[in-house]
C-alpha positions in Angstrom: -10.4 71.4 -63.0 -7.4 69.3 -61.9 -7.7 65.5 -62.1 -5.4 62.6 -61.5 -6.4 59.0 -62.0 -4.0 56.5 -60.4 -3.3 53.1 -62.0 -3.3 50.6 -59.2 -3.3 47.3 -60.9 -3.0 45.5 -64.2 -6.8 45.1 -64.1 -7.2 48.9 -64.3 -4.5 49.6 -66.8 -6.8 50.6 -69.6 -8.6 53.2 -67.6 -7.5 56.5 -69.1 -6.3 59.6 -67.2 -5.9 63.3 -67.8 -3.1 64.4 -65.4 -2.6 68.1 -65.4 0.8 68.0 -63.5 0.9 71.8 -63.0 1.3 72.4 -66.7 -0.3 75.6 -67.9 -0.4 74.3 -71.5 -2.7 71.5 -70.3 -4.9 73.5 -68.1 -7.6 73.5 -70.7 -7.8 69.7 -70.8 -11.5 68.9 -71.2 -11.6 65.1 -71.2 -14.0 65.1 -68.3 -16.4 67.4 -70.0 -16.8 65.4 -73.2 -15.8 61.9 -72.4 -17.5 60.3 -75.4 -16.4 62.7 -78.1 -13.1 60.8 -78.7 -14.3 57.4 -77.4 -13.7 55.7 -80.7 -10.1 56.8 -80.8 -9.6 55.8 -77.2 -11.1 52.4 -78.0 -8.7 51.9 -80.9 -5.7 52.6 -78.7 -7.0 50.3 -76.0 -7.5 47.5 -78.6 -4.0 48.0 -79.9 -2.7 47.5 -76.4 -4.7 44.4 -75.9 -3.4 43.1 -79.2 0.2 43.7 -78.1 1.0 46.3 -80.6 2.3 48.6 -77.9 2.5 48.3 -74.1 0.8 51.7 -73.6 0.2 55.1 -75.0 -0.3 58.8 -74.3 -2.3 60.6 -76.9 -4.1 63.9 -77.3 -6.0 66.2 -79.5 -6.0 70.0 -79.6 -7.9 72.6 -81.6 -8.1 76.4 -81.5 -5.4 76.7 -78.8 -7.2 74.3 -76.5 -6.4 70.7 -75.5 -9.6 68.9 -76.1 -8.5 65.4 -75.1 -5.6 63.9 -73.3 -5.4 60.3 -72.1 -2.9 57.7 -71.0 -3.5 53.9 -71.4 -1.7 50.8 -70.6 1.9 50.3 -69.3 4.9 52.5 -69.5 7.1 49.5 -68.7 6.6 45.7 -68.9 10.2 44.7 -68.4 12.1 44.4 -66.1 9.2 45.6 -64.0 5.6 46.6 -64.7 4.8 50.4 -64.5 1.6 52.1 -65.5 1.5 54.7 -68.2 1.0 58.3 -67.1 0.5 61.5 -69.1 3.8 62.9 -67.8 5.8 60.0 -69.2 8.9 61.0 -71.1 9.3 59.3 -74.5 12.1 58.7 -76.9 10.8 60.8 -79.8 13.0 59.1 -82.4 12.6 60.7 -85.9 10.3 63.4 -84.6 13.8 64.9 -83.8 14.1 65.6 -87.5 11.4 68.3 -88.0 11.0 69.4 -84.4 14.7 70.2 -83.8 17.1 69.7 -86.7 15.0 71.1 -89.6 13.9 74.0 -87.3 17.5 74.7 -86.4 18.5 74.8 -90.1 15.7 77.1 -91.0 16.6 79.4 -88.1 20.1 79.7 -89.5 18.7 80.3 -93.0 16.4 83.0 -91.7 19.5 84.7 -90.2 21.2 84.6 -93.6 23.9 82.1 -92.3 23.0 79.4 -94.8 21.2 79.0 -98.1 18.9 76.0 -98.5 19.6 75.9 -102.2 23.4 75.8 -101.7 25.4 72.6 -102.0 26.1 70.9 -98.7 29.7 71.0 -99.7 29.7 74.7 -99.2 29.5 74.1 -95.5 31.0 70.7 -95.2 33.6 70.5 -98.1 34.4 66.8 -97.5 30.8 66.0 -98.3 31.5 66.5 -102.0 33.2 63.1 -102.2 31.7 60.1 -104.0 29.4 62.0 -106.3 27.7 64.2 -103.7 29.0 67.6 -104.9 25.6 68.7 -106.3 23.5 67.6 -103.3 21.9 70.7 -101.8 20.5 71.4 -98.3 17.1 71.4 -99.8 17.6 67.8 -101.0 18.6 66.7 -97.6 15.6 68.5 -95.9 13.1 66.8 -98.3 14.8 63.4 -98.5 15.6 63.7 -102.2 19.4 63.5 -101.8 19.5 59.9 -103.2 21.5 58.7 -100.1 20.8 55.3 -98.5 18.4 55.1 -95.6 21.1 54.8 -92.9 24.8 54.3 -92.2 25.8 50.6 -92.3 26.6 49.2 -88.9 29.0 46.5 -90.1 31.9 46.5 -89.6 30.9 47.8 -86.2 31.8 51.4 -85.4 31.3 53.9 -82.5 31.8 57.6 -82.1 31.0 60.8 -83.9 34.2 60.9 -85.9 33.5 57.4 -87.3 30.0 58.5 -88.3 31.2 61.7 -89.9 33.8 59.7 -91.9 31.2 57.3 -93.2 28.8 60.1 -94.1 31.5 62.0 -96.1 32.4 58.8 -98.0 28.8 57.7 -98.6 27.7 57.1 -102.2 24.2 58.1 -103.5 22.0 55.1 -104.4 20.2 57.1 -107.1 20.9 60.3 -108.8 20.3 63.2 -106.4 17.0 64.8 -106.9 15.6 62.0 -109.0 13.6 60.2 -106.3 12.5 60.0 -102.7 14.5 57.9 -100.3 13.9 58.5 -96.6 17.4 58.7 -95.1 18.7 59.3 -91.6 22.0 60.3 -93.2 20.3 63.4 -94.6 19.4 64.7 -91.1 22.6 63.6 -89.4 24.3 65.7 -92.0 22.0 68.6 -91.4 22.7 68.4 -87.7 26.4 68.6 -88.5 25.8 71.7 -90.6 23.8 73.4 -87.8 26.6 72.6 -85.4 29.3 74.0 -87.6 27.5 77.2 -88.4 26.1 77.9 -85.0 29.3 76.9 -83.1 27.3 74.8 -80.6 26.6 71.1 -80.2 23.1 70.3 -81.5 21.7 69.5 -78.1 23.0 72.8 -76.7 21.7 74.8 -79.6 18.3 73.1 -79.4 18.0 73.9 -75.7 18.8 77.6 -76.0 17.3 78.4 -79.4 14.3 76.1 -79.6 13.2 74.4 -76.3 13.7 77.2 -73.9 11.9 79.8 -76.1 9.0 77.4 -76.3 9.0 76.6 -72.6 9.6 72.9 -73.3 11.3 72.2 -70.0 10.7 68.5 -70.1 12.4 68.0 -73.4 16.0 67.6 -74.6 18.7 65.3 -75.6 20.5 63.2 -73.0 17.8 63.3 -70.4 18.9 63.9 -66.8 18.8 61.3 -64.1 16.0 63.1 -62.4 13.7 62.1 -65.3 14.7 58.5 -65.4 11.7 57.1 -63.4 9.3 58.8 -65.9 11.1 57.7 -69.1 9.4 55.0 -71.2 12.0 52.2 -71.8 12.4 51.0 -75.3 14.1 47.6 -75.8 17.1 45.5 -74.8 20.3 46.5 -76.5 23.0 44.2 -77.9 24.4 43.6 -74.4 21.0 42.7 -72.9 20.5 46.0 -71.1 17.1 47.7 -71.3 17.4 51.1 -73.0 15.9 53.7 -70.7 17.0 57.3 -71.1 19.4 56.2 -73.8 18.4 56.9 -77.4 17.0 53.8 -79.1 18.2 54.7 -82.6 21.4 52.7 -83.2 23.2 55.3 -85.2 22.3 58.2 -82.8 23.4 55.9 -79.9 26.8 55.3 -81.6 27.1 59.1 -81.9 26.8 59.5 -78.1 23.1 60.2 -78.1 23.1 63.5 -80.0 22.4 63.4 -83.8 20.2 65.2 -86.3 18.1 62.2 -87.0 17.1 61.1 -83.4 17.9 61.7 -79.8 15.1 64.1 -78.6 13.1 63.0 -75.5 9.8 64.8 -74.8 6.4 64.6 -73.1 2.8 65.2 -74.1 2.9 68.5 -72.3 5.8 69.7 -74.4 4.4 68.3 -77.7 1.2 70.4 -76.9 3.4 73.5 -76.4 5.2 72.9 -79.7 2.1 72.2 -81.8 0.0 75.1 -80.4 2.9 77.6 -80.8 3.5 76.4 -84.4 -0.2 76.7 -85.4 -0.4 80.2 -83.8 2.8 81.4 -85.6 1.6 79.9 -88.9 -1.7 81.7 -88.6 0.0 85.0 -87.8 -1.0 85.1 -84.2 1.1 85.9 -81.2 3.4 82.9 -80.5 6.6 81.8 -78.9 7.5 79.7 -81.9 11.1 80.7 -82.8 10.7 81.3 -86.5 8.9 83.9 -88.6 5.6 83.1 -90.2 7.0 83.3 -93.8 9.8 80.8 -93.0 7.4 78.5 -91.2 5.1 78.5 -94.2 7.9 77.5 -96.4 8.9 74.8 -94.0 5.4 73.2 -93.9 4.5 73.4 -97.6 5.8 71.2 -100.5 9.5 71.8 -101.2 10.5 68.7 -103.0 11.9 68.8 -106.6 9.4 69.6 -109.3 7.4 66.7 -110.7 7.9 64.4 -107.7 4.8 62.7 -106.2 6.1 62.4 -102.6 5.3 65.8 -101.1 7.7 66.9 -98.4 8.2 70.2 -96.6 11.5 71.2 -94.9 11.6 68.3 -92.4 7.9 67.7 -92.4 6.0 65.0 -94.2 3.0 66.1 -96.2 2.1 63.3 -98.6 4.6 60.5 -98.8 4.5 56.7 -98.2 5.1 57.6 -94.5 2.0 59.9 -94.1 -0.4 57.4 -92.5 -1.0 59.7 -89.5 -3.0 62.0 -91.7 -5.9 59.6 -91.7 -8.7 60.0 -94.2 -10.1 63.5 -93.3 -7.3 65.9 -92.3 -6.8 68.5 -95.0 -4.2 68.4 -97.7 -2.5 71.3 -96.0 -1.8 69.1 -93.0 1.7 67.8 -92.2 3.5 65.8 -89.6 6.0 63.1 -88.8 6.5 59.8 -87.1 9.1 58.2 -85.0 10.3 54.6 -85.1 9.8 54.1 -81.4 6.0 54.7 -81.9 5.6 58.4 -81.7 3.7 60.6 -84.2 2.5 64.2 -84.5 0.1 65.4 -87.2 -0.9 69.1 -87.6 -3.6 70.6 -89.7 -3.4 74.4 -90.1 -6.6 74.5 -92.3 -8.6 73.2 -89.4 -6.4 74.6 -86.6 -5.9 71.2 -84.9 -3.4 68.5 -84.2 -3.3 64.9 -82.9 -0.3 63.1 -81.3 0.3 59.6 -80.2 3.3 58.8 -78.0 4.1 55.1 -77.5 7.1 52.9 -76.9 5.9 50.3 -79.3 9.4 48.7 -79.5 9.2 47.7 -75.8 10.4 45.2 -74.7 11.6 43.1 -77.6 11.2 45.1 -80.8 7.4 45.5 -80.9 4.9 45.6 -83.7 3.8 48.1 -86.3 1.5 51.0 -85.3 1.1 52.4 -88.8 -2.6 51.4 -89.1 -3.3 52.6 -85.5 -2.0 56.1 -86.4 -4.2 56.2 -89.5 -7.3 54.9 -87.8 -6.9 57.2 -84.7 -6.4 60.3 -87.0 -9.5 59.3 -89.0 -11.6 58.9 -85.8 -10.3 62.2 -84.5 -11.1 64.0 -87.7 -14.7 62.7 -87.7 -15.0 63.7 -84.0 -13.9 67.2 -84.9 -16.5 67.3 -87.7 -14.0 67.3 -90.5 -14.9 65.9 -93.9 -12.6 64.4 -96.6 -11.2 67.0 -98.9 
């Protein structure tokens, strides 16, 4: 059944919708059949919007290859003009770029024998060995145990990929590599550079041909085209007072012309569904378009951090670290996922064959508020709605 609910006024902006938009992946949306099953999670998101934590959201739940619930609430844009949220809204996915694109690209190259995750980064980028980084391996980058600082400093101001690369090569670890967990964008910018060097393609081109097209993710990519602009959720005003829309929010990725290993992916609910369902199917050994073998995907989504460390990280995916709030209280300990600074999150539970995602532009229009508790509470409500119990 196809259904579209229009948002006609601010008064109605909290009335959810399930827009099927011709997407085969969403053809199983059953919101209208079980409207109360996920009512608690819907209410949490509506309250967050009322409280000003985010202008709007698109969120969904899937299990056993079916989309059980898909809803849009609130506003896509508040400034400079009001626009209602719709389920085909395109979001700046921010750090979800890390596992969905960059880590997957690295693992594809590893699977082909073109790189070794246990090899020093300097084997592929010799200049990286400077300033005490000779022993940092690709594994340490993928799991955020490289010891590098969270991001490249932006003062003195710099622009351009070459400037970013120079700063990465000269960066100095804050702690001994392998000794502790520091979530660092530098890790994944470096991994993006490695993927580009080995593949011979810019990261956005590689992602399109080797990841997005095989998955059928036609609404996703870096540097979104002008044809998508009207559907893109704006983020916030930049340093010149211009509202960022279709331009990556992350300052470092923006300075690298919008294509970097840490951020830059734009996507939709439809394409997140395609990604999550293909990943679950491949991991379970079922027919799937996911562009990785089951064995490599299992390694990617199970703990790979150095021995004895308490923060559990896969290759790109978070399992149990200080950033794992989207797990909630009842998803299994096999579950994994990631968040994005702009307000996006995806959490996947292979034990229960399910996933939950929340897509918001919580930084709109002036920086926004935290949605950490919202992710946790929605995931917990979803888990209970699915009949899961705390493990």
